[in-house]
C-alpha positions in Angstrom: 91.3 108.7 77.4 91.3 108.7 73.7 87.5 109.0 73.4 87.7 109.7 69.6 89.8 106.6 69.1 87.7 104.6 71.3 84.3 105.9 69.6 85.7 105.1 66.1 86.2 101.4 67.0 83.0 101.3 69.0 81.2 102.5 65.8 83.0 100.4 63.3 82.2 97.3 65.4 78.6 98.3 65.6 78.3 99.2 61.8 79.6 95.6 61.0 76.7 94.0 63.2 74.2 95.9 61.2 75.6 95.0 58.0 74.9 91.5 58.8 71.3 91.8 60.2 70.2 88.4 59.3 73.1 86.6 61.0 73.3 89.0 63.9 70.1 89.7 65.0 67.3 87.9 63.1 69.0 84.5 63.4 69.2 84.5 67.4 65.6 85.5 67.6 64.3 83.1 65.1 66.3 80.3 66.8 64.9 81.2 70.3 61.5 81.4 68.9 61.8 77.8 67.5 63.0 76.7 71.2 59.8 78.0 72.5 57.6 76.2 69.9 59.5 72.8 70.6 60.1 73.0 74.1 56.8 74.7 74.9 54.8 72.0 72.8 56.6 69.0 73.4 57.4 69.7 77.2 55.0 72.3 78.3 52.3 69.7 78.1 53.9 67.4 80.3 55.4 70.0 82.7 52.8 72.4 83.7 55.1 74.3 85.9 58.4 74.4 88.0 58.5 75.9 91.4 55.3 77.5 90.8 56.2 79.1 87.6 54.6 77.8 84.3 57.0 75.8 82.4 56.7 78.4 79.3 57.6 81.4 81.4 60.5 79.3 83.5 62.4 79.0 79.8 62.6 82.6 79.3 65.7 83.4 81.5 67.5 80.1 80.6 66.8 80.7 76.6 68.2 84.2 77.0 71.3 82.9 78.9 71.6 80.5 76.3 71.9 83.2 73.5 73.6 85.6 75.2 76.5 83.5 76.1 77.1 82.2 72.7 76.8 85.6 71.0 78.6 87.3 73.4 81.6 85.1 72.9 81.1 85.0 69.0 80.7 88.6 68.7 83.8 89.9 70.8 86.1 86.9 69.8 85.3 87.6 65.9 85.7 91.4 66.5 89.4 91.0 67.6 90.5 88.3 65.4 89.9 89.8 62.0 92.2 92.5 62.6 94.6 89.8 63.8 93.7 87.9 60.4 94.0 90.8 58.0 97.1 92.6 59.8 95.6 95.7 60.8 96.1 94.9 64.6 99.4 96.4 64.2 98.3 99.6 63.2 96.0 99.6 66.4 98.9 98.6 68.4 101.2 101.4 67.3 98.2 104.0 67.3 98.0 106.4 70.3 95.6 103.9 72.1 96.2 102.4 75.2 95.2 98.6 75.8 92.8 99.6 78.1 90.9 101.8 75.5 91.1 98.9 73.1 89.4 96.4 75.5 86.7 98.9 76.5 86.0 99.7 72.5 86.2 96.1 71.4 84.3 94.4 74.4 81.9 97.4 74.6 81.0 97.0 71.0 80.5 93.1 71.4 78.6 93.7 74.8 76.2 96.3 73.5 75.1 93.8 70.4 74.6 91.3 72.8 72.4 93.3 75.2 70.4 94.5 72.2 69.7 91.2 71.1 69.0 90.0 74.6 66.5 92.6 74.9 64.9 91.8 71.4 64.7 87.9 72.6 63.1 89.2 75.6 60.5 91.0 73.9 60.0 87.9 71.3 59.4 85.9 74.5 56.6 88.2 75.7 54.7 86.8 72.4 54.8 83.4 73.6 54.4 83.7 77.5 53.4 86.2 80.0 56.4 87.9 81.6 56.8 89.0 85.0 60.1 90.5 86.3 60.2 91.0 90.2 63.3 92.5 90.4 64.3 94.6 87.1 67.4 96.2 88.5 68.7 92.6 89.4 67.7 91.7 86.0 69.7 94.5 84.0 72.8 93.8 86.3 72.8 90.0 85.4 72.1 90.9 81.9 75.1 93.5 81.7 77.6 91.6 83.6 76.7 88.3 81.8 77.3 90.2 78.6 80.7 91.7 79.6 82.1 88.5 81.2 81.7 86.4 78.4 82.6 89.2 75.9 86.0 89.5 77.7 86.2 85.6 77.5 85.5 85.9 73.5 88.1 88.8 73.4 90.5 86.4 75.2 89.6 83.5 72.7 89.9 85.7 69.6 93.4 86.4 70.5 94.2 82.9 71.4 92.5 81.3 68.4 95.0 80.7 65.2 92.3 79.6 62.9 88.4 79.9 62.2 88.0 76.1 63.4 89.2 77.2 67.4 86.9 80.3 67.0 83.9 78.1 66.8 85.1 75.4 69.0 84.9 76.9 72.1 81.3 78.0 71.9 79.9 75.0 70.5 81.7 72.4 72.1 81.9 73.7 75.7 80.0 77.0 76.1 76.7 75.5 74.5 77.0 72.2 76.7 77.6 74.1 79.8 74.4 76.2 79.3 72.3 73.0 78.3 73.7 71.6 81.5 73.3 74.8 83.6 69.7 74.5 84.2 68.4 76.4 81.1 65.5 74.2 80.7 64.9 72.7 84.3 65.6 73.3 88.0 68.7 71.3 89.4 66.5 70.6 92.2 64.8 68.3 89.7 68.1 66.2 89.5 69.2 63.5 92.0 71.4 64.8 94.7 74.5 63.3 93.2 74.0 65.1 90.1 73.0 68.3 91.8 76.6 68.2 93.6 78.2 67.7 90.1 76.0 70.4 88.6 77.2 72.8 91.2 80.9 73.1 89.4 79.2 74.3 86.1 79.8 78.1 86.7 77.0 78.5 83.9 74.5 77.4 86.7 75.2 80.6 88.9 74.5 82.8 86.0 71.4 81.3 84.8 70.0 81.0 88.5 70.7 84.7 89.4 69.3 85.8 86.2 66.0 83.5 86.6 65.9 84.9 90.5 65.8 88.4 88.8 62.5 87.5 87.0 60.7 85.0 89.3 62.2 85.2 92.6 63.4 81.3 92.7 67.0 80.2 92.4 68.9 77.0 92.4 71.6 78.7 94.5 71.9 82.2 96.5 71.8 85.2 94.8 75.0 86.7 96.8 76.9 83.3 95.4 75.7 83.8 91.7 77.1 87.5 91.9 80.2 86.8 93.9 81.0 84.0 91.0 80.2 86.6 88.3 82.5 89.0 89.7 85.3 86.5 90.4 84.8 85.7 86.5 85.5 89.3 85.7 88.4 89.5 87.7 90.1 86.6 85.9 88.9 87.7 82.7 90.8 91.1 83.3 93.8 89.6 84.6 94.1 87.1 81.8 93.8 90.1 79.5 96.1 92.2 81.2 98.9 89.3 81.0 98.0 89.2 77.3 98.9 92.7 76.7 101.8 92.8 79.1 103.6 90.0 77.3 102.3 90.6 73.9 101.0 87.2 73.6 99.9 86.4 69.9 99.7 90.1 69.3 103.2 91.0 68.3 104.3 88.1 66.4 
């Protein structure tokens, strides 16, 4: 393992995040705070609790996932896209660094930024509602697993995209709607039976459900199924990345 090269890539990516603190850290926190204010005031007065949990507290895992998924994809996608855009990716590919080390460095840096922002959002949420985490170890596991999974997806997106429009299209047009429809602001048990069945085809449901269970011990689907879907998603993303580096898809041309 070329630890020096991995550390150099990691430090560079982390430094890029801290150079844009307003966009990388402050903006997601302000957006989450607005969600709490708007949804807590507008809906919280009408829905006092969901499955025995106050509506404000019920929102916390969903809002964290909403920010985590979007930021993980964006951080990883832009991290690998810019070297392709300016041409420095060829220097990286010719350097004595394996593909495995490249993925660990970029995905590790993107996941670190996402987890850091997730923790900041969690602390911010504590200013609005009382927090209680029943299963802290599982909460950390779901947090890290989700960040890594969607950073891998973002890495794939950054290689696939041939323009800034495509980089922004997937998070805005696919991931964000799936998160909103995946139980971020409600329990899927509140839906009619038909729509409950349809919602189960949304992969984000399993992430939000498992993450919410780690807070309050309530879940829309079983925790084992949530973990299984998370690891399955991880395996699929790793397989796609392995194929990309094996074939040189959009890297060598």
